[in-house]
C-alpha positions in Angstrom: 123.3 16.7 31.7 126.5 19.2 32.3 125.8 21.0 29.2 121.9 21.4 28.8 121.3 24.8 26.7 125.2 25.6 25.9 126.3 26.4 22.4 130.0 25.1 21.4 132.6 25.3 18.6 134.9 22.3 18.1 137.4 22.4 15.5 138.6 19.3 13.5 135.5 17.7 14.6 135.5 15.2 11.6 137.4 12.5 13.0 139.0 11.4 16.2 139.4 13.6 19.3 137.3 16.1 17.6 134.9 13.9 16.6 134.4 12.0 19.9 134.4 15.6 21.7 131.7 16.8 19.5 129.3 13.9 20.1 130.4 13.9 24.1 129.1 17.7 24.4 126.1 16.9 22.5 125.2 14.0 24.7 125.8 16.2 27.7 123.2 18.8 25.9 125.0 21.2 23.8 124.5 22.4 20.3 127.8 21.8 18.3 129.4 23.5 15.5 132.4 21.1 14.2 134.7 22.1 11.7 136.5 20.1 9.0 139.1 21.0 6.2 139.0 18.2 4.0 136.6 15.1 5.5 133.1 16.5 4.4 131.2 13.3 4.4 132.8 12.2 7.9 131.9 15.8 9.5 128.5 15.5 8.1 127.9 12.1 9.6 128.9 13.6 13.0 126.3 16.5 12.6 123.7 14.0 11.9 124.5 11.9 14.8 124.0 15.0 16.8 121.2 16.0 15.2 119.3 12.6 16.2 119.8 13.9 19.8 117.8 16.6 19.3 120.8 19.2 19.5 121.5 21.5 16.9 124.4 20.8 14.6 126.8 22.5 12.2 129.4 21.5 10.1 131.6 24.0 8.6 134.6 23.7 6.4 137.4 25.9 7.5 141.2 26.2 6.9 142.1 27.1 10.8 145.3 28.9 9.9 142.9 31.6 8.1 142.3 34.5 10.4 139.2 35.3 8.3 137.9 31.8 7.7 137.9 31.5 11.6 135.9 34.7 11.9 133.2 33.2 9.7 132.8 29.9 11.3 132.3 31.6 14.8 129.9 34.2 13.6 127.9 31.5 11.4 127.9 29.4 14.9 126.4 32.5 16.9 123.7 33.0 13.8 122.7 29.4 14.0 122.8 28.9 17.9 121.8 32.4 19.2 124.8 32.5 21.5 128.2 30.7 22.3 129.8 29.5 25.4 132.2 27.1 24.5 135.5 26.7 22.4 137.4 23.6 22.0 140.5 24.0 19.7 141.5 20.6 18.7 142.4 20.9 15.0 145.9 20.2 14.3 148.6 18.2 12.1 151.9 16.8 12.2 154.9 17.0 9.3 157.5 15.1 11.3 161.4 15.1 10.1 164.5 15.8 11.9 165.7 19.0 12.3 168.6 18.7 9.9 166.3 17.8 7.4 163.3 19.5 7.9 162.4 21.9 5.6 160.8 25.7 6.0 157.7 24.6 5.0 157.4 21.7 7.1 158.2 24.1 10.3 156.2 27.0 9.1 152.7 24.7 8.4 152.8 22.9 11.5 153.1 26.2 13.2 150.8 28.2 11.1 147.9 25.1 12.1 148.6 24.1 15.3 149.5 27.4 17.0 148.1 30.1 15.1 144.9 28.1 14.7 144.0 28.6 18.1 144.8 31.9 18.3 142.9 32.6 15.3 139.3 31.1 17.0 140.3 32.3 20.3 140.5 35.7 19.3 137.3 36.1 17.5 135.4 34.2 20.5 137.4 35.7 23.6 135.3 39.2 22.9 132.1 37.5 23.1 133.3 35.5 26.0 134.5 38.8 27.7 130.9 40.8 27.0 129.0 38.0 28.4 131.4 37.2 31.4 131.2 33.5 31.0 133.1 31.2 28.3 135.2 27.9 28.4 138.1 27.6 26.4 139.9 24.1 26.2 143.1 23.3 24.3 144.2 20.0 22.9 147.8 20.0 23.4 150.0 17.3 24.1 152.5 15.7 26.2 155.3 16.1 23.5 154.6 19.7 24.2 155.8 18.9 27.7 158.5 16.6 26.8 159.7 17.0 23.3 159.7 14.0 21.0 163.0 13.1 18.4 161.5 13.9 14.8 159.0 16.4 15.8 160.6 19.9 16.7 157.8 21.6 14.8 155.1 19.7 16.6 156.8 19.8 19.8 157.3 23.3 19.5 153.6 24.1 18.7 152.1 21.9 21.3 154.4 23.4 24.0 153.3 27.0 22.5 150.1 26.0 23.1 150.2 25.7 26.8 152.0 28.8 27.3 148.9 30.2 25.2 146.5 28.7 27.5 148.3 29.9 30.8 148.6 33.5 29.6 144.9 33.4 28.4 143.7 32.2 31.5 145.4 35.3 33.3 143.8 37.6 30.7 140.3 36.2 30.6 139.8 34.8 34.4 138.6 38.3 35.6 135.6 37.9 33.3 134.2 34.8 34.2 136.4 32.6 31.5 137.9 29.2 32.1 141.0 28.3 29.9 142.5 25.0 30.4 144.6 22.3 28.1 144.4 18.4 27.8 147.4 16.7 26.9 146.9 13.4 25.3 149.6 10.7 25.3 149.1 7.9 22.6 145.4 7.9 21.3 143.8 5.5 18.9 143.1 7.5 15.9 142.8 7.1 12.2 145.9 8.6 12.1 147.5 5.9 13.9 145.2 3.1 12.7 146.7 4.2 9.0 150.1 4.7 9.9 152.7 2.0 8.6 154.6 2.1 11.8 151.8 1.6 13.9 152.8 -1.5 15.5 156.4 0.4 16.5 154.3 3.0 17.6 152.5 1.0 20.2 155.2 -0.9 21.0 157.0 1.8 22.2 154.2 3.9 23.6 153.1 0.9 25.7 156.6 0.7 27.5 156.0 3.8 28.9 152.0 3.6 29.5 151.4 2.3 33.2 147.9 1.7 32.7 148.7 -0.7 29.7 146.3 0.3 27.4 146.1 2.6 24.3 144.3 5.5 25.0 140.6 6.1 22.7 139.2 9.6 21.9 136.4 9.0 24.0 138.8 9.4 26.9 139.8 12.8 26.2 136.4 13.7 25.0 135.0 13.1 28.7 137.5 15.3 30.3 136.8 18.1 27.7 133.1 17.9 28.6 134.1 18.2 32.1 136.1 21.0 31.7 133.7 22.7 29.8 130.9 22.1 32.4 130.3 24.4 35.5 131.7 21.3 37.3 135.0 23.0 36.3 134.4 26.4 37.5 137.4 27.0 39.9 139.8 25.3 37.5 141.7 27.4 34.9 145.1 27.9 33.4 145.8 24.3 34.1 147.2 21.2 31.6 145.6 17.6 32.2 147.6 14.9 31.2 145.3 11.9 29.7 147.9 9.4 28.6 147.6 6.4 30.8 150.7 7.5 33.1 152.8 7.6 30.0 154.4 10.6 30.9 155.1 9.9 34.5 
């Protein structure tokens, strides 16, 4: 197992990519603290699944845009597990609208969650990783942070910001044995997509771009995250790995 004896935090671990990632890290041997904001019952289901693997699991409610709440989650994980080696910044949101109709609240909230939320958790784990001279940080961004998307100036800006954040952080922490990378998904089959009234249209538009002609699954992301969180990827840092079936080619 790639992550035997390691301890991880996965933000937004109650559904979709975050849940799949939490489960995959556990399968590879890690104890996992997963955060949720609204989906408490779902988070507990996944925590129970992890416990059945004979791993320690912790499900903690958290608004990742809160600096103090992020600090408390990191403290709780360290207290429960005894140490911390992995942070997966995954939790995020979208609130779409064309720029000429977008409200200040739409802009601020998406940036606050998607970008500041990543800083909040990183700020509290970075001293730990720096002190122990070991750590893995994996940030979930998006191909729309690389190319932009109509109707998503706030979301695209936040995801582009994560890419710059990842590269700068890799330079800051590399000398302390900490790897920092990002994963950029294309279209992934999540509950958000399944519940969308525009699901069929979204899939049709994406399939015209995806060269592998399949919609990505959360597990496709989770497998890459687990690799980047392991020592198999010890000489990779500051990278953005697209997991999009060739959608961005």
